[in-house]
C-alpha positions as CSV (number, residue, x, y, z in Angstrom):
1,M,0.0,0.0,0.0
2,D,2.9,2.4,0.7
3,S,4.1,1.7,-2.9
4,L,0.7,2.5,-4.2
5,R,0.6,5.7,-2.1
6,R,4.0,6.8,-3.4
7,F,2.9,6.1,-6.9
8,I,-0.2,8.3,-6.5
9,V,1.7,11.1,-4.8
10,C,4.4,11.0,-7.4
11,V,1.8,11.6,-10.1
12,D,0.1,14.5,-8.3
13,P,0.9,15.1,-4.6
14,N,-2.4,17.1,-4.2
15,A,-4.6,14.6,-6.0
16,A,-7.2,12.6,-4.0
17,W,-6.7,8.9,-4.1
18,R,-9.9,8.5,-6.1
19,N,-8.3,10.3,-9.0
20,A,-5.5,7.8,-9.2
21,L,-7.9,5.0,-9.8
22,K,-10.0,6.8,-12.4
23,P,-9.7,5.0,-15.8
24,N,-7.9,7.8,-17.5
25,R,-5.3,7.1,-20.1
26,R,-3.5,10.4,-19.8
27,T,-3.0,9.8,-16.0
28,F,-1.6,6.4,-16.6
29,L,0.8,7.4,-19.3
30,K,2.0,10.3,-17.2
31,S,2.3,8.0,-14.2
32,A,4.4,5.6,-16.2
33,A,6.7,8.4,-17.4
34,T,7.3,10.0,-14.0
35,C,7.2,7.1,-11.7
36,A,8.7,4.3,-13.7
37,P,10.6,2.5,-10.8
38,T,7.5,2.5,-8.6
39,V,5.2,1.4,-11.5
40,A,7.5,-1.4,-12.4
41,M,7.4,-2.6,-8.8
42,L,3.6,-2.5,-8.7
43,R,3.0,-4.4,-11.9
44,A,6.1,-6.6,-12.3
45,P,6.7,-8.9,-13.9
46,A,3.9,-8.4,-16.4
47,Q,3.8,-5.4,-18.7
48,S,0.7,-4.0,-20.4
49,A,0.1,-5.5,-23.8
50,V,-2.2,-2.7,-24.8
51,K,-0.6,0.2,-26.6
52,P,-3.1,3.0,-27.5
53,Q,-2.9,3.9,-31.1
54,A,-3.3,7.3,-32.5
55,I,-6.9,7.7,-33.6
56,A,-8.3,11.0,-34.9
57,P,-10.8,12.6,-32.6
58,L,-14.4,11.8,-33.2
59,P,-16.2,14.8,-34.8
60,A,-19.6,15.9,-33.6
61,K,-21.0,14.7,-36.9
62,L,-19.4,11.9,-38.8
63,A,-20.1,12.0,-42.5
64,V,-21.5,8.8,-44.0
65,E,-18.7,8.5,-46.5
66,R,-16.3,8.1,-43.6
67,W,-18.2,5.3,-41.9
68,P,-16.5,2.3,-43.6
69,A,-13.1,3.6,-42.6
70,E,-14.1,3.6,-38.9
71,F,-14.1,-0.3,-38.9
72,D,-11.5,-3.0,-39.2
73,V,-13.2,-5.5,-41.4
74,A,-12.0,-9.0,-42.3
75,P,-10.6,-8.8,-45.9
76,G,-11.9,-10.9,-48.8
77,I,-15.4,-11.5,-47.4
78,I,-18.5,-9.4,-47.7
79,N,-20.1,-9.8,-44.3
80,L,-23.9,-9.3,-44.6
81,E,-24.7,-11.1,-41.3
82,N,-24.5,-8.1,-38.9
83,G,-27.6,-9.1,-37.0
84,Y,-25.7,-11.4,-34.6
85,W,-23.9,-8.6,-33.0
86,G,-22.5,-5.3,-34.1
87,L,-18.9,-4.8,-35.1
88,M,-17.3,-2.2,-32.9
89,P,-15.6,0.8,-34.6
90,V,-11.9,0.8,-34.3
91,R,-12.0,3.6,-31.8
92,T,-14.4,1.7,-29.6
93,A,-12.4,-1.5,-29.8
94,A,-9.2,0.3,-28.8
95,L,-10.9,2.0,-25.9
96,Y,-12.4,-1.4,-24.8
97,A,-9.0,-3.0,-24.9
98,E,-7.6,-0.1,-22.8
99,K,-10.4,-0.5,-20.2
100,T,-9.9,-4.2,-20.1
101,A,-6.2,-3.7,-19.4
102,Y,-7.1,-1.2,-16.7
103,V,-9.6,-3.4,-14.9
104,N,-7.2,-6.4,-15.1
105,R,-4.4,-4.3,-13.7
106,F,-6.2,-2.6,-10.8
107,N,-8.6,-5.5,-10.2
108,S,-10.5,-5.2,-6.9
109,I,-8.7,-2.1,-5.8
110,W,-10.9,-0.3,-8.3
111,G,-13.8,-2.7,-8.4
112,R,-14.4,-2.6,-4.6
113,G,-14.3,1.2,-4.5
114,V,-12.0,1.1,-1.4
115,L,-10.7,4.6,-2.0
116,P,-12.6,7.8,-1.4
117,G,-14.9,8.7,-4.2
118,D,-16.0,5.1,-5.1
119,N,-15.1,5.6,-8.8
120,S,-16.2,2.1,-9.9
121,A,-19.8,2.9,-8.9
122,A,-19.6,6.3,-10.6
123,D,-18.2,4.7,-13.8
124,F,-21.0,2.2,-13.8
125,R,-23.5,5.0,-13.4
126,A,-22.0,6.8,-16.4
127,G,-22.5,3.8,-18.6
128,R,-26.0,3.3,-17.5
129,A,-26.9,7.0,-17.8
130,A,-25.5,7.0,-21.4
131,I,-27.8,4.2,-22.5
132,A,-30.8,5.7,-20.7
133,S,-30.2,9.0,-22.5
134,M,-29.8,7.3,-25.9
135,V,-33.3,5.8,-25.7
136,G,-34.8,8.9,-23.9
137,V,-35.8,7.4,-20.5
138,A,-35.1,8.3,-16.9
139,Y,-32.0,6.8,-15.3
140,E,-34.2,5.1,-12.7
141,E,-36.2,3.4,-15.5
142,C,-33.2,1.7,-17.2
143,A,-31.0,-1.2,-16.0
144,L,-28.0,-2.7,-17.7
145,T,-28.1,-6.4,-18.4
146,R,-25.7,-8.9,-20.0
147,S,-27.8,-9.2,-23.2
148,G,-31.1,-8.5,-24.7
149,T,-32.1,-12.0,-23.9
150,E,-31.4,-11.6,-20.2
151,G,-33.5,-8.4,-20.1
152,L,-36.4,-9.9,-22.0
153,Q,-36.5,-13.1,-20.1
154,T,-36.3,-11.2,-16.8
155,L,-39.4,-9.1,-17.8
156,I,-41.3,-12.2,-19.0
157,V,-40.5,-14.7,-16.3
158,Q,-40.7,-12.2,-13.5
159,Y,-44.0,-10.6,-14.7
160,K,-46.2,-10.7,-11.6
161,N,-49.7,-10.2,-12.9
162,L,-50.4,-13.8,-13.9
163,K,-52.4,-16.5,-12.2
164,P,-53.0,-20.1,-13.5
165,G,-55.3,-20.1,-16.5
166,D,-54.4,-16.6,-17.7
167,T,-53.3,-16.3,-21.3
168,V,-50.1,-14.9,-22.7
169,I,-49.7,-14.3,-26.5
170,C,-46.6,-14.5,-28.8
171,C,-46.0,-15.2,-32.5
172,D,-43.7,-17.2,-34.8
173,L,-41.5,-14.1,-35.6
174,D,-40.6,-13.5,-32.0
175,Y,-37.0,-14.3,-30.8
176,D,-36.3,-17.9,-29.8
177,T,-35.2,-17.3,-26.2
178,T,-38.3,-15.0,-25.6
179,L,-40.5,-17.8,-26.9
180,S,-38.8,-20.1,-24.5
181,A,-39.5,-17.7,-21.6
182,M,-43.2,-17.6,-22.7
183,D,-43.3,-21.4,-22.7
184,Y,-41.8,-21.3,-19.2
185,L,-44.9,-19.3,-18.0
186,G,-47.0,-22.2,-19.3
187,D,-44.9,-25.0,-17.8
188,H,-44.2,-23.4,-14.4
189,R,-46.9,-20.8,-13.7
190,G,-49.9,-22.4,-15.3
191,A,-50.4,-19.8,-18.0
192,K,-52.1,-20.6,-21.3
193,V,-49.5,-19.8,-24.0
194,V,-51.1,-18.8,-27.4
195,R,-48.7,-18.6,-30.4
196,F,-50.0,-17.3,-33.7
197,D,-48.3,-17.1,-37.1
198,M,-47.6,-13.7,-38.6
199,P,-49.3,-13.2,-42.0
200,E,-47.1,-13.7,-45.1
201,P,-46.8,-11.6,-47.1
202,A,-47.1,-9.1,-44.3
203,S,-48.5,-5.6,-44.4
204,E,-49.1,-3.1,-41.6
205,A,-52.9,-3.8,-41.9
206,N,-52.7,-7.6,-41.7
207,V,-50.1,-7.5,-38.9
208,L,-52.5,-5.3,-36.8
209,Q,-55.4,-7.6,-37.7
210,A,-53.4,-10.7,-36.6
211,Y,-52.8,-9.2,-33.1
212,E,-56.4,-8.0,-32.9
213,D,-57.7,-11.5,-33.9
214,A,-55.4,-13.1,-31.2
215,L,-56.7,-10.7,-28.5
216,K,-60.3,-11.2,-29.5
217,A,-60.0,-15.0,-29.5
218,N,-58.4,-15.0,-26.1
219,P,-60.3,-12.6,-23.7
220,G,-58.4,-14.0,-20.7
221,T,-55.1,-12.5,-22.0
222,K,-52.9,-10.7,-19.5
223,M,-49.6,-10.2,-21.3
224,M,-48.4,-10.1,-24.9
225,L,-44.9,-10.3,-26.3
226,V,-44.4,-7.8,-29.2
227,T,-41.2,-7.6,-31.3
228,Q,-40.4,-4.3,-32.9
229,V,-38.0,-5.7,-35.6
230,S,-38.1,-9.4,-36.2
231,H,-34.7,-11.1,-36.2
232,R,-36.1,-13.7,-38.6
233,T,-37.4,-11.6,-41.5
234,G,-36.7,-8.0,-40.6
235,L,-40.4,-7.0,-40.4
236,V,-40.9,-3.8,-38.4
237,S,-44.2,-4.0,-36.6
238,P,-46.3,-0.9,-35.7
239,V,-45.6,-1.3,-32.0
240,K,-47.3,1.9,-30.8
241,K,-50.6,0.8,-32.4
242,I,-50.3,-2.8,-31.0
243,V,-49.5,-1.5,-27.5
244,A,-52.6,0.8,-27.6
245,M,-54.8,-2.0,-28.9
246,A,-53.6,-4.3,-26.1
247,R,-53.9,-1.7,-23.4
248,A,-57.5,-1.0,-24.3
249,R,-58.2,-4.6,-23.4
250,G,-56.2,-4.5,-20.2
251,V,-53.3,-6.4,-21.7
252,D,-49.6,-5.6,-20.9
253,C,-47.0,-5.7,-23.7
254,I,-43.4,-6.7,-23.2
255,V,-41.6,-5.3,-26.2
256,D,-38.4,-6.7,-27.8
257,I,-36.5,-3.7,-29.2
258,A,-33.2,-5.6,-29.7
259,H,-33.0,-4.8,-33.4
260,G,-34.5,-1.4,-33.2
261,V,-32.3,0.6,-30.8
262,G,-29.4,2.0,-32.8
263,C,-30.9,1.0,-36.1
264,L,-34.3,2.8,-36.1
265,D,-34.4,6.5,-35.1
266,F,-36.8,6.5,-32.1
267,K,-37.2,6.9,-28.4
268,I,-38.9,4.5,-26.1
269,S,-41.6,7.1,-25.4
270,D,-42.6,6.9,-29.1
271,L,-43.7,3.3,-28.5
272,E,-45.8,4.2,-25.4
273,C,-44.9,0.8,-23.8
274,D,-44.3,0.0,-20.2
275,F,-41.7,-2.8,-20.5
276,A,-38.9,-3.2,-23.1
277,A,-35.4,-4.7,-23.4
278,W,-32.7,-4.8,-26.0
279,S,-29.1,-5.8,-26.9
280,V,-26.6,-3.0,-26.6
281,H,-24.0,-5.1,-28.4
282,K,-26.1,-5.1,-31.6
283,W,-26.8,-1.7,-33.2
284,T,-25.2,0.4,-30.5
285,M,-22.0,-1.5,-31.4
286,A,-20.9,-2.0,-27.8
287,P,-18.7,-4.8,-26.6
288,L,-20.3,-8.2,-26.4
289,G,-22.2,-9.0,-23.2
290,T,-24.1,-5.7,-22.9
291,G,-27.8,-5.2,-22.9
292,A,-30.5,-3.1,-21.2
293,M,-34.0,-3.2,-19.8
294,Y,-36.7,-0.6,-19.4
295,I,-39.6,-0.5,-16.9
296,R,-41.8,2.5,-16.7
297,K,-41.4,3.9,-13.2
298,S,-45.0,3.6,-12.3
299,R,-44.9,-0.1,-13.3
300,I,-41.8,-1.2,-11.4
301,A,-43.8,-3.2,-8.9
302,D,-45.3,-5.4,-11.6
303,I,-41.9,-7.1,-12.4
304,D,-40.8,-9.2,-9.5
305,I,-37.4,-8.8,-7.9
306,H,-34.9,-11.5,-8.9
307,Y,-34.7,-14.4,-6.4
308,D,-35.8,-12.2,-3.5
309,N,-32.7,-10.0,-3.9
310,H,-32.6,-8.0,-0.7
311,E,-29.2,-6.4,-1.5
312,V,-31.0,-3.7,-3.6
313,P,-34.1,-1.7,-2.5
314,P,-37.2,-3.3,-3.8
315,D,-38.3,-0.2,-5.7
316,D,-35.0,-0.1,-7.7
317,I,-35.1,-1.6,-11.2
318,T,-31.7,-3.2,-10.7
319,A,-33.2,-5.5,-8.1
320,R,-34.9,-7.3,-11.0
321,V,-31.7,-8.1,-12.9
322,P,-29.8,-11.3,-12.0
323,P,-26.9,-10.3,-9.8
324,G,-23.2,-11.3,-10.3
325,V,-20.1,-10.0,-11.9
326,T,-20.5,-8.3,-15.3
327,N,-17.9,-7.3,-17.9
328,F,-16.7,-4.1,-16.2
329,A,-14.6,-3.0,-19.1
330,A,-17.6,-3.2,-21.4
331,T,-19.7,-1.0,-19.1
332,L,-16.9,1.5,-19.0
333,T,-16.9,1.7,-22.8
334,L,-20.7,2.5,-23.1
335,P,-20.5,6.3,-23.0
336,A,-18.1,6.2,-26.0
337,C,-20.5,3.9,-27.9
338,V,-23.3,6.3,-27.4
339,E,-21.0,9.2,-28.5
340,F,-20.3,7.3,-31.7
341,Y,-24.0,6.7,-32.3
342,N,-24.7,10.4,-31.8
343,A,-21.9,11.3,-34.2
344,T,-23.5,9.2,-36.9
345,G,-27.0,10.5,-36.2
346,G,-30.0,8.3,-35.6
347,K,-32.0,9.5,-38.6
348,V,-29.0,9.4,-40.9
349,R,-28.2,5.9,-39.8
350,E,-31.7,4.6,-40.4
351,D,-31.9,6.2,-43.8
352,H,-28.5,4.9,-44.9
353,L,-29.2,1.3,-43.7
354,R,-32.5,1.4,-45.5
355,M,-30.8,2.6,-48.7
356,L,-28.3,-0.3,-48.5
357,R,-31.2,-2.7,-48.1
358,D,-33.1,-1.2,-50.9
359,R,-30.1,-1.4,-53.2
360,W,-30.1,-5.2,-53.3
361,V,-33.8,-5.8,-52.9
362,H,-34.8,-3.6,-55.8
363,A,-32.3,-5.4,-58.0
364,V,-33.7,-8.9,-57.3
365,K,-37.4,-8.6,-56.4
366,D,-38.5,-9.0,-60.0
367,L,-36.8,-12.5,-60.2
368,P,-39.4,-15.3,-60.4
369,N,-37.7,-17.5,-57.7
370,V,-37.1,-14.8,-55.1
371,D,-39.6,-14.0,-52.4
372,I,-38.9,-10.9,-50.2
373,L,-40.3,-11.4,-46.7
374,V,-41.1,-7.8,-45.7
375,P,-43.5,-5.3,-47.2
376,D,-42.5,-2.5,-49.6
377,N,-43.6,0.2,-47.1
378,P,-40.4,1.7,-45.6
379,A,-42.1,2.0,-42.3
380,N,-42.0,-1.8,-42.1
381,Y,-38.4,-2.5,-42.7
382,C,-34.9,-1.1,-42.3
383,A,-31.5,-2.8,-42.4
384,I,-32.7,-6.5,-42.1
385,T,-34.5,-8.2,-44.9
386,S,-34.9,-11.9,-45.4
387,F,-35.7,-13.8,-48.6
388,R,-36.8,-17.2,-49.6
389,L,-36.0,-18.9,-52.9
390,K,-38.5,-21.1,-54.7
391,G,-38.0,-24.6,-53.5
392,M,-36.6,-23.6,-50.1
393,H,-38.6,-25.8,-47.8
394,T,-36.1,-27.2,-45.3
395,V,-33.1,-26.1,-43.3
396,A,-31.0,-28.1,-45.6
397,D,-32.3,-26.1,-48.6
398,A,-31.6,-22.9,-46.8
399,L,-28.1,-24.0,-45.9
400,K,-27.4,-24.9,-49.5
401,V,-28.2,-21.3,-50.5
402,Q,-26.2,-19.9,-47.6
403,H,-23.2,-22.0,-48.5
404,R,-23.4,-21.2,-52.2
405,L,-23.3,-17.5,-51.5
406,F,-20.3,-17.9,-49.2
407,D,-18.3,-20.6,-51.1
408,K,-18.7,-19.1,-54.6
409,Y,-19.1,-15.4,-53.9
410,K,-17.6,-14.9,-50.5
411,I,-20.8,-13.3,-49.3
412,H,-21.7,-14.2,-45.7
413,T,-25.4,-14.4,-44.9
414,V,-27.3,-16.6,-42.4
415,F,-30.4,-18.9,-42.6
416,R,-33.1,-18.5,-40.0
417,K,-35.7,-21.1,-39.1
418,G,-38.9,-20.7,-37.1
419,V,-40.9,-18.8,-39.7
420,A,-44.2,-20.6,-40.1
421,K,-43.9,-20.9,-43.9
422,G,-40.4,-22.1,-43.9
423,P,-36.7,-21.1,-43.4
424,V,-35.3,-17.9,-44.9
425,I,-31.9,-16.3,-45.7
426,R,-31.3,-13.2,-43.6
427,V,-29.4,-10.2,-45.1
428,T,-28.2,-7.6,-42.6
429,P,-25.8,-4.8,-43.8
430,S,-24.1,-2.5,-41.3
431,L,-22.5,0.9,-41.3
432,Y,-19.3,-0.4,-42.8
433,N,-21.0,-2.0,-45.8
434,T,-21.0,-0.3,-49.2
435,V,-23.2,0.0,-52.2
436,A,-20.7,-2.3,-54.0
437,D,-21.3,-5.0,-51.3
438,M,-25.0,-4.8,-52.0
439,D,-24.5,-4.9,-55.8
440,A,-22.3,-8.0,-55.3
441,L,-25.2,-9.8,-53.4
442,A,-27.7,-8.8,-56.1
443,A,-25.5,-10.1,-58.8
444,A,-25.0,-13.4,-57.0
445,L,-28.7,-13.8,-56.5
446,R,-29.5,-13.1,-60.1
447,A,-27.1,-15.8,-61.0
448,E,-28.2,-18.4,-58.4
449,H,-31.9,-17.7,-57.8
450,G,-32.9,-21.0,-59.5
451,I,-30.5,-23.1,-57.4
452,L,-33.4,-25.1,-55.8
453,V,-35.7,-25.6,-58.8
């Protein structure tokens, strides 16, 4: 401890101890230069493997033409499977590596907040506040999770207003792990689980009709799962209208916004929902293992606390999240992720991603063997769009198409199963993709659309 004290005083004899443990690269580099013998003693024999690279400062507005240069992309492959998780910009990846090295070096000295100022708690609050601000909700209404799945399953499984025999509703386009959570309510809490198939081809009108029909057919419904952007097809549903329809019948909606946040330009208030969760590591392009959950302040009591967690006040949203160690470095990186999102601009992002999608879809939708799985209305799609080729009936069929695109054209897509009418191929461009990438996909499909007939 005396060595640590000398290290801190050497950097700045007037600095409070808390400043010495603040994750600040400038402080560390200065410390290393002025206190080399003491630093060597503190961290010997290991040396930091992370060397910060010179990266140009992020402008307030980052022009679209500069976006691809912000990413380090694997050469020789056109990656159009960006729905799994978001590729971090180089500047974010560098900062994440720096924060990882910091947390690893200072370990529980920082994590336990043993020095005045409790900087670890303040740093966590900054990450949470950044995400809350991005979606336009109060800090107290937002909790960080380890993924969108964790947040959504928490909301579903811990939803309190159910008794045996009550109905919960979901559909075939909802996410697999959320459907599992809905089934859990049937298996363990006696709920009646109703699953309907989304119309195909879809339109805003028949999507709304499908939800209305499900609600009318099940007057005992208490809760409904609603997906903003389907991970299977890319369909963007009119969430606000669905939530209003359900609320008029006394039905709560838990909304999956995993593929909406960071892709579509909106705030949670635009949806007028009470419960939502999403993956921060998708379109916010944060490190893996980051998600978030929203509960309207007036509804906090309707989601049960996790395993009678008494470590957190019962009216605190974080009492609902499974406790345990998280990726500290990822949380420390979140403010920078939101800063990058703001620099690209929510509306500009949405328009650009939709343009990339339109580029390939408009070039192939006239082909006799190609079925595009989302409507032509821009309000009902953005980056993600799936297609089905004539003759694609099984997973093996879909894999044949996926492998042909990759093996012959070095274009990476992914098949998705679970759609009522059969598997599909999902195409998801990201900010680093170019018009040339989309043209390459269109050319490949024009050459291969008859592969299964």
